[in-house]
N, C-alpha and C positions, 0 to 999 in steps of 0.2 A: 636192285629191283627196277632200275631205270629201263625204259623202253620195253616194259613187260607186256607181252602179248598173251591173250587168253585163248586157249584152245578148248572149246566146249566139246566134251566127249561123253556121250551117253552110253559108253560101253559098260553096261551093268554087269556086275559079277554074278557068279553062280548062286542062285537062290533056291534052296531046297531042290536041287537037281535041274532047275530050269535054265535055259540058255539066256544069254544077254538079250537076245532079240525078243524074248517073251515078256519083257517089262519095259516097253517104250512109254508107259503111262507116266513115269516120273521124270519131269523135265526140270533142268536147272535154268533159272531165269535171273536176270539182273546181276550177274556175277561180277564181283570186283575184288581187287586185292588191296588190303590195307595192313595195318599192324596193330598189335595189342601188347599190353605188358606181359612179360614172360615170368614174373614172379621173382626175378633176381635183380630188379631195377633197370632192366633193359627192355627191348622190344623184339617181338618175333612176328614174321609175316603170317597173314591169315587170309584165307579165301572166304568171302561172304556173299550171300545172295539169297535166293528163294527156291524152294522145291514146290512145283505145281503138279498135282495129281489130276490128270485129265482122263483117268480111267473110271471104272464103275465100282471098283473095290477100294476099301481102305487099306492103308499100309502102316505097319508098326515096325519098330526097331530100325528106323531109317538111319543109315550111316553113309557118310561121304568120305571117300578116299582121295587123297591128293598126291600126285607125282609132279615134282618140279623138274623140268628138262632144260638142258643147255642147248646151244645152237646145233649140236651134233645129235640131238634127241637122246642124249645119255641122261639117265635119271640121277640127279644130284641132290634130291631132297624128297621127303615124304611127310605126310600128315594124315590126320584123321579127325572127323568132326561129326556133329549131330545137328538136329533141329534145335533151335533156341527160341526163347521168348525175347521181348524187347530189352530185357536187361542182360541178355547173353547167357542166361541159365539154360543148361541142356535139358531138353524135354525127352528124357530117356524112355518113357513109357507112353508117349503120345501117339495116337493113331491118326494119321493124316487122312481125312475123309475124301471121297470123290469130289472133284472140283475144288478141293481145298488148297490153300497156299500157305506156306510157313517159312520163316527165315531159317537159314542155317549158318553155321560158323565152323570152319575147318582150318585150324592152325597147322602150319607145317614147319619143318626144320631142315636146314641144309646140312648134309653130312659129307659133302665133297666140294672142292673148290670149283669155281666157275660162275658164269653169269647166267641167271635164269632167263631163258628165251620164251618159254611158255609153260603152262601147267596143264595136266590132264586130270580130269575128274571122273570118278566112277561112283556108283551108288549100290548099296546093299539094302534090302528091305524084305519084309515078310507080309504077305496078304493076310488080312484079319477081319473078323467080324467086329462091327462097332457096338459097344455097350454103353450107350448114352443115357444119362439120367433124363427122366421125362421133363418136359418144359410145359408150364401152365399156359392155358389159353387166357390171354389178358387183353380184352378189347380196349380197356382204358389206357393201355400202354402203347407208345409209338417208338419204334426203333429209328434212331437218327443216324447212327454211324457204326461201323465195325472198327476193329483194331483195339489197341490197349489204351483206353481213355482214362487218364489218371489225374487230370486236373481240369477244373471248370470254374468259370466266373460268369455270373449274370451281370450284364451291362445295364439292363433294365428288364422289365417284365416281358418284353418281346424279343430280346436279343441275348444270346450267350456266346461265349468263346470257350473252346475246350482244347486240351493238349493231349497228343497221342505219343506214347513212348514208354520209357522205363520209369516206374514209380519212384526209383531212387535218384533220378536225375533232377537237377535244378530246372526251373521253368524255361530258361533260354535254350535248353537242349531238346525240348519237345517240338513236335510239329503241331502248329496251332491252326484252328479253323474257326470261322465265325458262322453262326447259324441264326437265321431270322425266322421266328415262329410264324409270322404273318403269311409269308409266301413260300416258306420252306427253302429259301436260298441258302447255299453253302459255299464258302470260299476260303482259300488259304490266306492267312494273315501272319504278320509278325506280332508277337504279343505287345500290347501298348506300352509296357514298361521295359521291354528288352533294350531299347536305346539308352536307357538310364544306366545300364550295367556297363560301366567303362573301367579300364584299369585304374584310372584316377579315383573313381568312386570306391572301388574295392580296396585300394590301398588306404584311402582316408578313413574308411570304416574298419580297417585292420582285419578284413576278411582274409587277406593273403598273408598275414603275419604269423610266422612260426614263433610261438610264445617263448620257447626255451632259448632259441638262438638270436631272435630279433631279426632274422633274415626274412625275405619275401619269397613266397612260393605261390604262383598264380593257380596251381592245381588245387589249392585248398578251397577255392570257390566252388568246385564241383561237389564237395561234400558239405557245403554250408547250409543247404536247404533254404537259401536266401529267397524271401517271399515279400512282395509288396502287398500291403493291406489293400483289399478291394474297396474299403470304405473309409480309410483314413490316410494321412499323409506319409507316415513313416514306414520303414522296412524292418523286418526281423530276420535273424539268421543265427547260426552257431559258428564259433571259431574252432580252431584246431583242438582245443581242450573240451569242446562241446558246451562251453558256456554260451548262454543265450543273450543276445544284444539286440537293441534297436538303434536306428539311426535315421537321419534325414535322407531324402532321396539322393543327395549328392555325397552321402557317406559321413557328413559332419554331425556334430552333437551326438556322439555315440553314448549310449547308456547301457550298463549291464543290468540284466533282469534276473538271471539265475545262474549260479556257478556250480561247480562240483558235480557235473553230470557226465563225466568222462566214462563212467561204467555203464551208461545207458545208450541205447540206439534210438535216435530221434527218427520217428516215422513221418512226421509232418505237423503242420499247424492247421487247426480247425477254427474257422472264423465264426464268431457268434453273430446274432442278429443286430447287436449294438455296434456302432462304428469303432474299429480299432481294437476290439476285445477278442482274444484268441485263447485256445487251449492247445498246448504242446503235448504230444503223446508219444510214448516210448514202449517198444517191446522188441524182443529178439527174433522170435519165430512164431509160427502158428501154434496156438495152445498155451503160450506163455501169458502171464499176467501183464496188464497194461498199466504203466505209470504215467503220471500226468501232472500238470499244474496249469493255472490260468493267470493271465496278465494282460496288460494293454500295451500298445505301441509307444506310449509315452514313458514306459519303463516302470510302471507300477505293478507289483505283484498283487493279484486279487485273491489268490488262494494261499494256503499254507505251502511251505516248501514241499517239493516232490516227495522227499523221503518221509515226510510226516503225514502223507495222505495214504489211506488204504488203497491198494491197487484195485483195478477193475478187471473183470473177465472179458469185457468187450471194449471197443474203442469208445471212450466217454463222449457225451455230447454236452457242450457248455450251455448253461443258461445265458440269456441275452446279456445280463450284467456281469457275468463271469464269477459270481460269488457262489455258484452251485453248479453241479453237473449231474447228468443222468448216467449212472454206471450199472454194471452187471455184477452181481455178487451172490455167493452162497453163504448164508448166515443162519446158524441154528437149524440146519437141515432144510432151510427155505432157499430155493433158487429163484431169482427174479431181478427185476429192474428197481433201482433205488434212486431216490432224490438225495444226493450227497451234498450237504452244506459244507463248503470247503474250509470253514473254520468251526465246524460243529458236527452234529450227528447225521445219520442217514435215516431216511424214511422209506419204507417199502411202498412202491407204487402198485405193483401187481406181481403175482407169482408167474414164473414162466421158465421153460427150458431155454437156456441162453445159447445164442450162436457163438461161433468163434470170433477171435479178434480180427478176422478178415472181413466181417460184415460191416456195413456202413455204421458210423456213429449215429445215435439218435439226433434228430434235428429238433431243437427246442425253441419255441416261440413264447410270446408272453402268455398265451392261453392254452397252447397245444404242444404235444410232443409226437413226432413222427418216428415210427420204428420200422426198420426193415429186418424181418426175422423169419425163420422157417415155421410154417404151420403145417402139421402133418407131413413134414418132410419137404414141403415146397415153399420157396421164398414168397413173402407177401408183405404188403405195405399196410400198416395200421396207424391209427391216430388215437392218442390218449388225451382226454380233456382234463386239464389241470383244475378246472372248476368243479366238475361233476364226478371225476374219477371213472368215467365210462370209457371203454375201449371199443373202437369201431374198425372193422376190416374194410379197407378201401379197395384193394385189388390184389389179385395174385400177380406175381412177377415172373417174366420169362427168362430167369437167370439160371445158369449152371455154375454155381459158385463153389468150385472145388477147393480143396485145402491149399493148393498152390496159387490161388488167385485171391485178389482183394477187390472190394467194391467201396464206393463212396457215394454220398448223397448231398445234393445242394438244392435248397428250396428257393423258388423264384421270389423276387421282392414283394409281389402281391400275394404270395402264398398259393397261387392257383395251380402250379406245377412243381413236381419234384423231378430233378434230373438225377439219373443214376449212371455212374460210370464204372466200368469194370476192366481189369487187366486180364492177362492170360490168354489162352488160345480161344476161349469163347467170349473174349472181351467185346466191349462196344459202349454205346451211349443210348439211353432210353429216356423218354419223357413220360411221366405218369400224371394223369389228372387227379388232383387231390379231392375233387368233388366237394369243396367247401370245408375241408378239414374234418373235424369231429361232429359237425352239426348233423 
């Protein structure tokens, strides 16, 4: 692959009888060649970039064909690819709207000897009508960014940072931005904790340790979900057997928090309003029950073990002290949100049709609980008063939260704004005025 030249060719294939020249609307941008795992422990070449639709129609079933050529223009390799999301998952039924841009990935394989001199790309697609879910008019909501916003931290009531990329990646793999609410300024940054993640730190914390062999594998870091607490000193992560640990920022003083989690898929850590308290939550795919536990970064379990807690139908929201969580459940024919004491019983807060596990977890403060959930088929933000039991609708939300996407919520330190991040093709970042909460 050395000295590989890119030959951008918009020689579009026959599409429902149309000639190649009839579809100049789909352009390939920012094309590069890299490699990806081939499923057999090796690597295979892949062409990556973006498809831009500068036409007036939407296009569905977009396919990218790759031909690898040697210096004599002889085809020595071929491949095939699709539009993909930030995690590289194929978007097989996605319709690219007019003026829309979406990433693509097209792996290819060499079937003849020779050195690749260039590659030739072509596109197949079908014009289509867009069938978009309606979006609510929400004056109290401000859109801050596009892209797949999957992590966020409030530095103070007027400043936040957010990460764009794949929800399954560790924070150092995301593209980070700082946003200042006062003047609306936005700028690229490195995450403040990124410099702490060094090979020495990862080895000392045994993040890279292969438990059965005792060898070191640096790639284990990328599945560790390693996260620095936004409000306390220590870091939390999982090892190769999915046991949860905490450690000092340099990797020292490692403490085990929960073992025997290898059968579960960790989706992330939700930080409560109290310093260092978190909820770890697990599920496989959309529609599956969510398992969870709470602990703190000092290594103390605050809930019962994961297997001893009844699962939730939504991503649970931890109480500030970590000794309870707001969950979704159907019990005795009643569907709704429950206050689950993590060493005791559950109390029904109110009956409701529950959203999927891709909706944001409830945000729990000392006196209030914020819910993002569908009302009459449209996402909305509500506030529940823990003192009076009253439920107030704050605002409709302009989200298109399909099954293949997920969303997260983060309340500002002063409680005045709720940040909403979402991944997927309609992803982005929004700020919602809470209007004084439940008052």
